[in-house]
C-alpha positions in Angstrom: -2.5 -4.1 32.4 0.4 -2.6 30.9 0.3 -2.7 27.0 2.8 -2.1 24.2 3.5 -1.7 20.6 6.3 -3.7 18.7 7.7 -0.4 15.6 8.6 -1.7 12.9 12.7 -2.2 13.9 11.3 -4.6 16.3 11.2 -2.3 18.9 9.0 -1.4 22.0 8.6 1.7 24.6 8.8 0.3 28.2 5.4 1.5 30.3 6.2 4.6 32.8 4.6 2.0 35.0 6.6 -1.2 34.4 9.5 0.9 34.7 9.3 2.9 37.4 7.8 -1.1 39.1 11.5 -2.6 37.8 13.6 0.7 39.1 14.6 0.6 35.6 16.0 4.3 34.3 18.0 5.2 31.0 20.7 3.1 30.1 19.5 0.2 31.9 18.7 -3.6 30.7 16.4 -5.6 30.9 16.2 -9.5 30.2 13.7 -11.9 28.5 13.0 -15.0 30.7 11.4 -17.9 28.8 9.0 -19.0 31.0 8.7 -22.4 28.6 4.5 -21.5 28.2 4.7 -19.3 24.6 4.9 -16.6 27.8 8.2 -14.6 28.7 8.4 -12.7 31.6 10.4 -9.1 31.6 13.4 -8.5 34.5 15.4 -6.1 35.8 19.3 -7.4 34.4 21.5 -8.1 37.2 25.3 -9.2 36.9 28.1 -9.8 39.2 29.9 -7.5 40.9 32.7 -8.4 39.0 31.3 -6.7 36.0 31.9 -2.8 38.1 35.5 -3.5 37.2 37.2 0.0 36.1 34.2 2.1 36.7 35.9 3.3 39.9 39.4 4.9 39.6 41.6 3.8 42.0 42.5 5.7 44.5 45.5 7.3 45.3 46.4 6.3 47.8 46.3 2.5 48.8 44.7 1.8 52.5 44.8 -2.0 53.8 41.9 -3.1 55.4 44.4 -3.4 58.8 45.5 0.5 58.1 41.6 0.9 58.3 40.7 -0.9 61.2 43.8 1.0 63.2 42.0 4.2 63.0 38.8 2.6 63.6 40.6 1.3 67.1 42.4 4.6 67.8 39.0 6.7 67.1 37.3 3.6 69.4 40.0 4.2 71.9 39.5 7.9 72.5 35.8 7.6 72.7 36.7 4.7 75.9 39.5 7.3 77.4 36.7 10.0 77.6 34.5 7.8 79.2 34.2 6.7 82.9 33.1 3.2 81.7 34.6 1.9 78.9 32.7 -1.7 79.4 29.8 0.3 78.4 31.1 1.9 74.7 32.0 -1.9 74.2 28.9 -3.7 75.3 26.6 -0.7 73.2 29.1 -1.2 70.4 28.3 -5.0 70.2 24.5 -4.4 69.0 25.5 -2.4 66.1 29.1 -4.5 65.4 29.6 -7.9 64.0 31.6 -9.9 66.8 34.3 -11.0 65.3 35.3 -6.9 64.4 34.7 -5.9 67.7 36.9 -8.4 69.4 40.1 -6.8 66.9 39.0 -3.3 67.5 39.1 -3.6 71.4 41.7 -5.8 71.1 43.8 -2.9 68.1 42.5 -0.4 70.7 43.5 -1.7 74.1 46.5 -2.8 72.8 48.2 1.1 72.3 
């Protein structure tokens, strides 16, 4: 069992084993969860993805989902053209690409 001592400022150093288990790195936040029996649990703080807003700068060129899908579809079309049996590729891709997206990609690819 890991232990820590509270210093005069009310601070503790979280033992290395506990930091490793919680996946904590310098700058991470932790939460103290009241278990309502006089005990607390220490957990790594997790937040909504909205908290990440502003951490990554905006791209110089904004690309829509439709544009991304069109590029992907063109790549699929090139692969299909290089194969004698495009149906085999679609069957293979269906194992990795969700059905709705696959149908959309195939529709775009074969529309050209």
